[in-house]
Structure formats: C-alpha cells, structure tokens
Phi, psi and omega in degrees: 000126179279130178262123181288136175232161175304326180292319180293319177298318179296322180295318179297320179293319183295326184251023184302327183260008181285155173282119182305323180294314178297324180295322177297321180292338180256026183300329182298337181285345184232072185295337184267005183238137175282088186296325179298317179293319179299319181297319178294325178294318181295323176297319179293323180302321181293328180288328187257002185308310181260338183283323182231073184300324180294317179287322181295329178297339179243027187300329182284357180239351183258157178252120177257141187285008181117178185295317185294310177300322179293327180287324185270347184289160178291159173278165179299321181296313182289326178292319176296323178299320182292339180301325182288347180273345183287132178247148177084192185249000179229147189215144177221130175255112185280344181231070192304319181058226181284348174091007182292310178301315180300317184300314184276325182287336181266004184301127176081002181267141180290335182227124180214128184239126177254126180236132181209141182279331185274121184301320184292330177286325176296318179296318179296321181296316179301315180296311185293319180296325178293316180295321182279356176080023180270094186276348183270002187276127172247118184261127178236133181258129178140182178270120185301325183283341177267319183274348179109126180279125179287147178280119177219166180294319182231134174243136179235141173208148180238090184300143178293134185250040176232139179280178182296334179268008176092355180282157180281143175234151184238338179283138183302323183292342181265354182276167181234119001285160180279096184288342177294317179284326188262008182303308182298319180297317181297320182288350174288338187250001182210163173271322182233134180241125179244125182237127175269125182239173184293140174298343180270358184294149176277111187295324179296322178289322179300319181292332175283323182287327183240085180294153177088013179294131178261332180215145171235130181240123175253116189242133180229159172233121181053047175064026173239117183295121184254320187215150167236127185243132177253130179240124176240128183233125182297331184269357182214102181235083181290165179295329179218140184287152172274126183258123179254134174244128181221131178226124179266101183266180187297315186247348181205188180231148175253128176226133179207140179221150183194174173239158180297322175299323177297318179295318181292327182281339182289155180259138174279120178261111182271137181281131177291335178203166177290132182256203191283323186245148177241136183238127176250111184301152176299151184300330180292323179290323178294320179295319184282342178088029176271091184248307183288322184301329182299326178297315183285320185285329188238009177053046175244165181239146184273140180292323179201155184303329183248008184273329181057035169235147188232163182214159176197161174275327179264143179287125175255091188294335183269011181297134182282079180165196180271144183235134181230156172257126185279126179260331182203139177247116186240131175290129185288134173201160179298322179296318179298314183299318181295331182265000182299323186299335181290326183253337181230086183291335185216138181198155170268118189253133173224149177228142175218123180053056188225148183299333183245151170283168179299320179294319178295319179295321179293319181293318182288326182275335182077016181284142174280153181278145175106195181090187183262355179267137177242130182243118180251124172261124184204185179242132179255132180307121177083350183240352179079203184287136179223161172243128181249118176269123187227170170221154179303139183292116183294323180298322179291320180299322178296321177296320181293325178298326179290342181270355180296130184302143177286161177304152182300332181288340183278145177274126182240136176274141179289127183285128179274122180276113179269124181296141179284170178298320179299319180292323179296329184254015182296136174084008182273331184308135182300136181279181180287157185304330180299343181252005181286149176266140178296137182095356178299136188263143176232143175267126180268126188264333184275161178283317184252159180292130181294145183295339180280355175262117184261128180288149178269341182237152179300328181298327183287343181297324182269011183290115183239018182295157176275115186253013180299128178063030173259163183258130174247149182243143178283130184250002178120185183241133177234158179255151179216135183278129178270182185294344178267002181083011180268147179273114182259158186264128178235138178261132182256135179228143177252129179270173184300337179273001177092001179280144179259130176239150178247143174244120180280116183281338186081002179258153176277155178298334177294344179263016184303323183267016178285103184285353179273351185271125176229106186293142174271090184288138183288109175069018182244145174230132176291132184280326186300314178300323178294318179297318179295321177299317180297318180296320185279334187254337185302128180086354181284149175256121178237175177246128183286128185261338184234157175214093180211189187288358175282346181258124180275115181231156175302147183301330185277357186252134174255097187289133175258153177257172183063025176250151178289137176230155180247129180283120177279312181192166173236122181238179182289137179257238180243178181297322182270335177232087193293343185248133167248118183259121177260133181214159177241146185218149178280141178199124176053051177062023177222172178239130184236151180255132181223172178210163178209156177260135184206186179221170180294156181303323183250027183281149178287347179280359185301337180291336182243354178223164182273123180293155190297330181290347175280343180264324189231148172233145181276345178241154184293115179299334180304325183291339180280349183228069185294341183273352179282129183287152180303320181293330176288322177299324178301317177294316181301315181298335181261012181061039181240152176229161175213162183304138178097349179290150181279170177302314182294321179295320178291322177296320177297324183284315188248351182085186182287140176286160176292322177206164179213161178231145178222134178197151177282151177214180180293329183272350181141192181277115186262140177222129179243130178251129181248129181249164184295334179273018178073008177284138179235127176253129180246125181246147171233121182053041173083006180238140182292123179263315181205159175240128182229173178236128180290141178272000000 
C-alpha cells in the first residue's frame, strides 16, 4: 500500500502531463519514487479526466487501481443516475471495483457496505473514501457469496464480463457471478436488486433469464450506450417492466420511457415520401426497441419498417435524437455513388437498412469524412435504396444554444417542467382483452345489434330494441372450437335487457396474452378511458393549435388559434374518434363553448382521426417564437398570411402544405407550397413573395 505524502502529491502534480512510458525509462533519476506505480496512476488519470471530474480534481491525493479499472469504471453522470434507483436507507455493492458506483449510489445513506475480492482495490477504496469524506462507507474484503451477503434494502452488483481466457462475454449466464443462478439467493437479503449488464446484451433474453424485472434502464453519454441496468423489486413485480432511456448529451438530456406492450400496440406510420426533416433516434431508443411509439408520440413517419429513420414536414424540436433538414433525395445506384465526389467532396456518412455499410459507401464514393454535410443511406418504403443529403437543423441548433447554462455568477430561475398533453394522458389506452375486468362497461352507439354479435340464447334472436347510447358490460372470455379443432377466443357482452352476445375475435385462445391485440368492436366504445380523460383534463388550460372545420363553433364566432382555452369536459365521441372535448374560449370580449372530435395520443384510431396533441398544447406556443412580431401573430391566429412572412410564420398560419417544390433560380432559392384549397404560396429565400390560386 502506497502512503501518500505531500512530496508524492507534489510529484504527481508536477508530472501530470508526462508520458508514462517516458517516465518509466527515466526511473533512475527518481530513486526515492516508485515510478512504476506513478506511471499506472498517470494512465488512470487520463482515463478519468472527463469521466470523473470530481475525482480528477483530487487526482494527486487519490489512489486509482490502474488503467483497466479506470477504463471500466462508471462515469460520474451514470453513477449519479443510478443513485435515484436505490431504495431504502441501507445499500451494499457486492462488486466494489474502483468504488465509483458505490461512492455516488451510497450518498446520504446511513449504512453503506463496499465488498471487493481484490485486496489492492479494497485498500484504495478505504483511502479514497476517507479523502472524499465518505464516512458511512464500510469496506469488506472477500467474496460476498462465501463470506455472507449482508442484509440491506438495496444490493447492487456489476458482474465481470470476461471469460476465463480473457475474452468478452455478453450473456448473463456467462458472467461472474452468475446472477441468473443466484437471483433467488440475492433477493433473500434485499428488497431491491440492481444489476449492471453489458450494453451489448439482448434485452428480450435478459427479461426471460431474470423474471420479475420492474425496470430496465438504458443509459448513454453523448449518444454512446454505456450501461444497461436491471432493477428487480420484491414489493413491485409488474407484468411487464417499465423501460427508461436516458442520454446525457453535451447541452441537454434525452429521457423517454415506455413498456413493450405499448410499443407492440402502437402503429407504424410509413411515410409515402421523404419530407422536409429527417430524425435519427437516440441510441438508447434503438437499443431498447422503441420504434413504433415514436410515430405516435412525435407525429413523425417512418421511412421504412426496418430503416428506423423518421421524417416530417413540421419540425419536432423535442424529438429524442438528432434532427436534420433534407436538402436532396437521390435514388441509389453505382453511377450515382461514383459521381458523388464531384458535388459532395466531404460528408458525415451513416447507413441504416442499406445495401452498403458506411465504410463501404465512403470507400466507393471517395468522400472525405467530416464537414457540415450529412449523407444517410437507407431504404424508403416503395422506392428502394436512397441517399439523403442533409444538414443539421439550424432552428434546432438555435434552440440548443438557448439551453447552454448561464455563468455561475448569474442568478437562474429553475425551469418548471409543464407536462405535455401526451404525458397527461399516458397509460389510458385500453389494454388487450386478456387484461379486461369482468363488468367493464361499453357504450353502444348503434340503434340495432350488429350482425357480428351472435346471441347466446334463442330469445335474443328476436331482440329489436333500440340500443343507441346504452351500456353493455363485458362478461369474460370463452373458447369455442372451430372446424379445424382449434380453440378460438370469443368475447361475451351483456346488453341492458340481460341478453348475452358473443363477439368472435378470430384469435386463438393460445393468443389470449397477446398484448398487441386490440379488437375493433362493432359500434362499441369503452367508457373507462373517456372517464379517465375527463378526470385528467377537466378544468385544465391549454392552447388551441388548430382552427378548421373539425372544430364546432357558433356561426357568429370566428375562432382564433394559439389562444388559451379551458377544458369543460370530455365525453364519448364516435367509433373512429372516441373523444369529444368540450372547451370554452375568449373571443370578442365574450366566452364561447366549442367542441371537437379526437382520439388518444397512442390510440389505434389515429390513422383516421386527429390525435388530441395536434389540437392542444400545455405551454404557450407564442413563447417558442420570440422573434415573431405581435402584428404577425394577429395574422397567424386568424389563418392569414401576407407578403414578407417567413416559412415558419406561414406554416403556423396555414399548417403543413399537401406538397411543396424547391429549386434554385436567378432571383434566389424558390419554394412553392400547395394546399388542398388550391392556394399556392411562393417563397424566395425563405420569405413569402406572393399568394396565388391554382386553376
């Protein structure tokens, strides 16, 4: 064990920038210093310089276990993130290592135990925790499974991911210790178990190997996946784990959470063509498998089912990933690739669902790496392989600049995070029939019984009552053998007269637990989701985003958009748009009541109806555009445009065009927007020049 002295600390500071190898060769010049030990410390310092800023600031007083432990340890950001996963007042790290995870995860706890098998790491931990002022740390040397696992509220371990021959392993059963075998034993000594696994692990296999997972956390730093964390809690064992995605980027953070049933139930919306903006999801979402949900949550469309790239005409600034503006869409061919160098000498190349890898495309095209141009090779639904020439979205970059922290000397107010409409209504969408409760009520919309509902009794055959707006109750699921001898799934409903009807789902009973199945019931609407929407939204103040014929307003009122409105209630809508939202709004010194038909943010009806987040925003859109003049806002609110308005101002006023054209000309860069009412907007260099009507 090296004992720190003021002289040793001074030597480390003096040689902080030296090459460790050169320092070793000059060991004879420093007979009183263990140069080999100093060289290992300097190598470790380089590994933790940016990863552990708090520890690096005290590097001349701390003992690092060498280059490999410093290379493999968690970063300060990811270790602090894990602190929020710790439950209770006592904590134990069974695989202490360099002690970084233990140091941050045990912060503020009265009882914390560090266990490590390697003696030199235990000695370093005792020294470092004392220097860092961590007085609650108890260091134990040995194998936790041999010496006895201490009982604590939370146990954490990071199994070694190297085999006996030194090669890397990714399957949990191949790691040391084998947490698949020891799961039950570990849960005898704790309430919550947190396991750090390889970023390369197959998450679907992990969920099979470790039953009872309540949370999965995929954590990245600067869009590089660093850790996957498994949380098992004896007091909370949901049917499916909640998956958290977190990425700590340079200027902001990405956070997204979902469940696999939500992802399976969401619909993939495929883009008919490449639109104005391109979205590349964050690496954490790709790792976690959140592909379909992005379409519903952010109103974007996927280029192809397997491409995992998205597009839209409107900028979605809050999308969790990188955003680009598409400058050119090129059909992929060998001739095109050979000629790219003439027009694009330098580019950042990425490929997704493309015949060539990024390296192969760079080699064949001869393009240099870097620059401001981004080239994406991918597959477009119905069009095959394409190359998209893009540039970073300037509007987004301006937003990010506003997020750069102010100087420490400046007083900053804490920003209040207002939940979005999607967040307010999260988790309301009706689940699959296998999870329905008996007695659940449905509103029947048709007058007569639908032909797809089969009566169970002869008396019900002659049933001719008017059932419009009556309540039917779910009576459970029964099986019925089809002509092939298979057991099929039927849903039973009781009508107000007491008759039982069956709905044939066309599904087998073996598919009962398929959480992706949501039956299209004939003329029925579940009442519970509507009731929950009413509870969560009633009395809320939102900002109206649209003003068109989908909104029912009094004839004498000219409704403006981007004005605050108050939600009066949410009632039952139609089969395709299940929600009718009633709201009141100020207009001409009066208050008027209006309504609109819509659907839930993650509803399967979104293909035929407008989801609610397209109508309302929880924050004032005006604040997102501080440079727009008040007189221009007056026009925007009335769906009007005038010469000189920008592209964004016109989009706010009239919405997205049906199609657009862009091309260079002698007078500047021309862009034409075509709308369904035959209105055409012509822009030159981003400013509205004229408004015309197509013949």
